C-alpha positions as CSV (number, residue, x, y, z in Angstrom):
1,X,31.7,14.9,-7.9
2,X,33.6,11.6,-7.8
3,X,36.1,11.2,-10.6
4,X,34.6,8.0,-11.9
5,X,31.1,9.6,-12.0
6,X,32.6,12.7,-13.7
7,X,34.0,10.5,-16.5
8,X,30.8,8.4,-16.8
9,X,28.5,11.4,-17.0
10,X,30.9,12.8,-19.7
11,X,30.0,9.8,-21.8
12,X,33.3,7.9,-21.5
13,X,31.7,4.6,-20.4
14,X,30.0,3.0,-17.5
15,X,31.2,3.5,-13.9
16,X,33.0,0.1,-14.1
17,X,34.6,0.9,-17.4
18,X,35.9,4.3,-16.4
19,X,37.3,3.0,-13.1
20,X,39.6,0.8,-15.2
21,X,40.8,3.8,-17.1
22,X,41.6,5.6,-13.8
23,X,43.4,2.6,-12.3
24,X,45.5,2.3,-15.4
25,X,46.8,5.9,-14.9
26,X,45.3,7.2,-18.0
27,X,43.4,10.1,-16.3
28,X,44.9,13.4,-15.0
29,X,43.4,16.2,-12.9
30,X,45.2,19.6,-13.3
31,X,48.1,17.8,-14.9
32,X,48.5,15.3,-12.0
33,X,47.9,11.6,-12.6
34,X,45.0,10.4,-10.4
35,X,44.4,6.6,-9.8
36,X,41.7,7.0,-7.2
37,X,38.1,6.7,-8.6
38,X,36.8,8.4,-5.5
39,X,38.8,11.5,-6.0
40,X,36.6,14.6,-5.8
41,X,36.7,16.8,-8.9
42,X,36.1,20.4,-7.9
43,X,34.6,23.1,-10.2
44,X,37.3,24.5,-12.5
45,X,39.6,21.5,-12.4
46,X,40.9,20.2,-15.8
47,X,40.4,16.5,-16.3
48,X,42.1,14.7,-19.2
49,X,42.1,11.2,-20.6
50,X,45.2,10.2,-22.5
51,X,46.1,13.9,-22.7
52,X,42.8,14.9,-24.2
53,X,40.5,17.3,-22.2
54,X,37.3,15.7,-20.9
55,X,34.3,18.1,-21.2
56,X,32.4,18.9,-18.0
57,X,29.3,16.7,-17.8
58,X,26.1,18.5,-18.6
59,X,24.2,16.8,-15.8
60,X,21.3,14.3,-15.9
61,X,18.6,14.6,-18.5
62,X,14.9,14.0,-18.0
63,X,12.2,13.3,-20.7
64,X,8.5,12.6,-20.6
65,X,7.4,10.1,-23.3
66,X,3.9,9.1,-24.3
67,X,4.6,5.3,-24.7
68,X,2.4,3.8,-27.4
69,X,1.0,0.3,-27.3
70,X,3.2,-2.4,-28.8
71,X,6.5,-1.1,-27.4
72,X,8.4,-2.8,-24.6
73,X,9.6,-0.7,-21.7
74,X,13.2,-1.8,-21.8
75,X,16.5,-0.8,-23.3
76,X,17.0,-4.1,-25.1
77,X,14.4,-6.6,-26.3
78,X,13.6,-8.6,-29.4
79,X,10.4,-6.5,-29.7
80,X,10.5,-2.8,-30.4
81,X,11.4,-0.8,-27.3
82,X,10.6,2.7,-26.1
83,X,14.3,3.7,-26.6
84,X,13.7,3.7,-30.4
85,X,12.1,7.1,-30.0
86,X,15.4,8.5,-28.6
87,X,17.7,7.4,-31.4
88,X,18.5,11.0,-32.4
89,X,19.1,12.2,-28.8
90,X,22.8,12.7,-28.0
91,X,24.2,10.1,-25.6
92,X,21.0,8.1,-26.0
93,X,22.7,4.9,-25.0
94,X,22.8,6.2,-21.4
95,X,19.1,6.8,-21.1
96,X,16.7,4.3,-19.6
97,X,13.0,4.1,-18.7
98,X,11.9,4.5,-15.1
99,X,9.7,1.6,-14.2
100,X,7.6,-0.4,-16.6
101,X,4.4,-0.3,-18.6
102,X,3.1,-3.5,-20.2
103,X,3.6,-3.9,-23.9
104,X,-0.2,-3.5,-24.5
105,X,-0.4,-0.5,-22.1
106,X,0.2,3.1,-23.0
107,X,0.8,6.5,-21.4
108,X,3.3,8.5,-19.4
109,X,6.8,7.2,-19.1
110,X,9.8,9.0,-17.5
111,X,13.1,8.4,-19.4
112,X,16.4,9.7,-17.8
113,X,20.0,8.9,-17.1
114,X,19.7,9.8,-13.4
115,X,20.0,6.4,-11.8
116,X,19.9,7.7,-8.2
117,X,16.6,9.6,-8.7
118,X,15.1,6.7,-10.6
119,X,15.8,4.3,-7.7
120,X,14.1,6.6,-5.2
121,X,11.0,7.2,-7.5
122,X,10.5,3.4,-7.7
123,X,11.1,2.5,-4.1
124,X,7.8,1.7,-2.2
125,X,9.1,3.7,0.8
126,X,8.4,7.0,-1.0
127,X,4.8,6.2,-2.1
128,X,5.1,8.0,-5.4
129,X,1.6,8.0,-6.9
130,X,0.9,6.5,-10.3
131,X,-2.5,7.3,-11.8
132,X,-4.0,5.1,-14.5
133,X,-7.2,5.1,-16.6
134,X,-8.3,1.5,-16.7
135,X,-11.1,0.1,-18.9
136,X,-12.5,-3.3,-17.9
137,X,-14.9,-5.6,-19.6
138,X,-18.4,-5.5,-18.1
139,X,-20.2,-3.4,-15.6
140,X,-18.0,-2.8,-12.5
141,X,-20.0,-2.4,-9.3
142,X,-19.4,0.4,-6.9
143,X,-19.1,-1.8,-3.8
144,X,-16.0,-3.5,-5.2
145,X,-14.0,-0.3,-5.1
146,X,-13.3,-0.9,-1.4
147,X,-11.1,-3.8,-2.3
148,X,-8.4,-1.5,-3.7
149,X,-8.2,0.4,-0.4
150,X,-8.0,-2.9,1.6
151,X,-5.3,-4.3,-0.7
152,X,-4.7,-7.6,-2.5
153,X,-2.3,-10.4,-1.6
154,X,0.0,-10.8,-4.6
155,X,3.1,-13.0,-4.4
156,X,2.5,-13.5,-0.7
157,X,2.5,-9.8,0.1
158,X,-0.4,-7.4,0.5
159,X,-0.4,-4.5,-1.8
160,X,-0.3,-0.9,-0.5
161,X,-3.7,0.7,-0.2
162,X,-4.8,2.2,-3.5
163,X,-7.4,4.6,-4.6
164,X,-10.1,3.8,-7.1
165,X,-13.1,5.6,-8.6
166,X,-15.5,5.0,-11.5
167,X,-15.4,7.5,-14.3
168,X,-17.8,5.9,-16.8
169,X,-19.9,2.8,-16.5
170,X,-21.9,0.9,-19.1
171,X,-23.2,-2.6,-19.6
172,X,-20.3,-3.6,-21.8
173,X,-17.4,-1.9,-20.1
174,X,-16.4,0.4,-17.3
175,X,-13.7,3.1,-17.2
176,X,-12.0,3.6,-13.8
177,X,-9.2,5.8,-12.4
178,X,-6.8,3.8,-10.2
179,X,-4.0,5.4,-8.1
180,X,-1.2,3.1,-7.0
181,X,1.7,3.9,-4.7
182,X,4.0,1.1,-5.8
183,X,4.7,-0.8,-9.0
184,X,4.5,-4.6,-9.1
185,X,4.5,-6.9,-12.1
186,X,1.2,-6.7,-13.9
187,X,-0.3,-5.3,-10.7
188,X,-3.4,-3.6,-12.1
189,X,-4.3,-6.6,-14.3
190,X,-3.8,-9.0,-11.4
191,X,-6.0,-6.9,-9.0
192,X,-8.9,-6.8,-11.4
193,X,-8.5,-10.4,-12.3
194,X,-8.8,-11.2,-8.6
195,X,-12.2,-9.4,-8.7
196,X,-13.3,-11.3,-11.8
197,X,-12.7,-8.6,-14.3
198,X,-10.6,-8.4,-17.5
199,X,-8.6,-5.2,-18.2
200,X,-9.1,-4.3,-21.9
201,X,-7.4,-0.8,-21.8
202,X,-4.6,0.6,-19.6
203,X,-3.2,4.1,-19.8
204,X,-0.9,5.9,-17.3
205,X,-1.8,9.6,-17.1
206,X,0.3,10.8,-14.1
207,X,3.5,9.8,-12.3
208,X,4.3,11.8,-9.2
209,X,3.9,15.4,-10.2
210,X,4.2,14.7,-13.9
211,X,1.1,14.7,-16.1
212,X,0.8,13.3,-19.7
213,X,-0.8,16.5,-20.9
214,X,-1.3,16.9,-24.7
215,X,1.4,14.6,-25.9
216,X,0.4,12.1,-28.6
217,X,1.6,8.5,-28.7
218,X,5.3,8.3,-29.6
219,X,6.0,12.0,-28.7
220,X,8.3,13.1,-26.0
221,X,9.6,16.3,-24.4
222,X,12.2,17.5,-22.0
223,X,11.1,18.2,-18.4
224,X,11.1,21.9,-17.4
225,X,13.4,22.9,-14.5
226,X,10.3,23.4,-12.4
227,X,9.1,19.8,-13.1
228,X,12.5,18.4,-12.3
229,X,12.6,20.2,-9.0
230,X,9.1,19.0,-8.1
231,X,10.1,15.4,-9.1
232,X,13.1,15.5,-6.8
233,X,11.0,17.0,-3.9
234,X,8.6,14.0,-4.3
235,X,11.3,11.8,-2.8
236,X,12.8,14.3,-0.4
237,X,11.1,12.4,2.5
238,X,9.1,9.2,2.9
239,X,5.4,9.7,2.2
240,X,2.2,7.9,2.9
241,X,-0.9,7.9,0.6
242,X,-3.4,10.4,1.9
């Protein structure tokens, strides 16, 4: 592992901050002063900062949160953010949400400190599926489902083909399941608006291999080793929606 990453994952600051510590000569490896942030720390080597041992990083952490309505998917905002649920988690300041859910939306949200994996999960190249339960006002006709497969032009670009099916339909509202393979700003609301329908309820129930399960709003849990492995395999190669 690079020395600057080693120090950052040990909780000593951002990559930029720890690089300054290294360049100032405050870091040693096995008693030898190292000024190269790219130095590769090998297992068993002792790293110190100002003579104090630096603990070996514990590795990235992964949490699944049921985001309630009314919370902003951000680390900082004037409104309550999803990070308030992680106040008592050690090194919480290094955690961040992966992707976004609107303030009035709810459901599954991945929270981690693994920036590399987060970048891949959000990149359209990997076609990571996001599954939503969407309630719209009025009776949604079956024939309009085809529009999601054909795509919508948003911000001058056509959306990737999506999947859509009706779960419940009544005269006053309709519940649908929508699967997206990308995440654009207010994408679901804008797609339904283009069809003349208003979204009155939005809940994400799956992200890649992760499912919301039995969590209640505001609850979160750690991912199991098996879930983490499946999550990483999701971006092992570029995928296309089936």
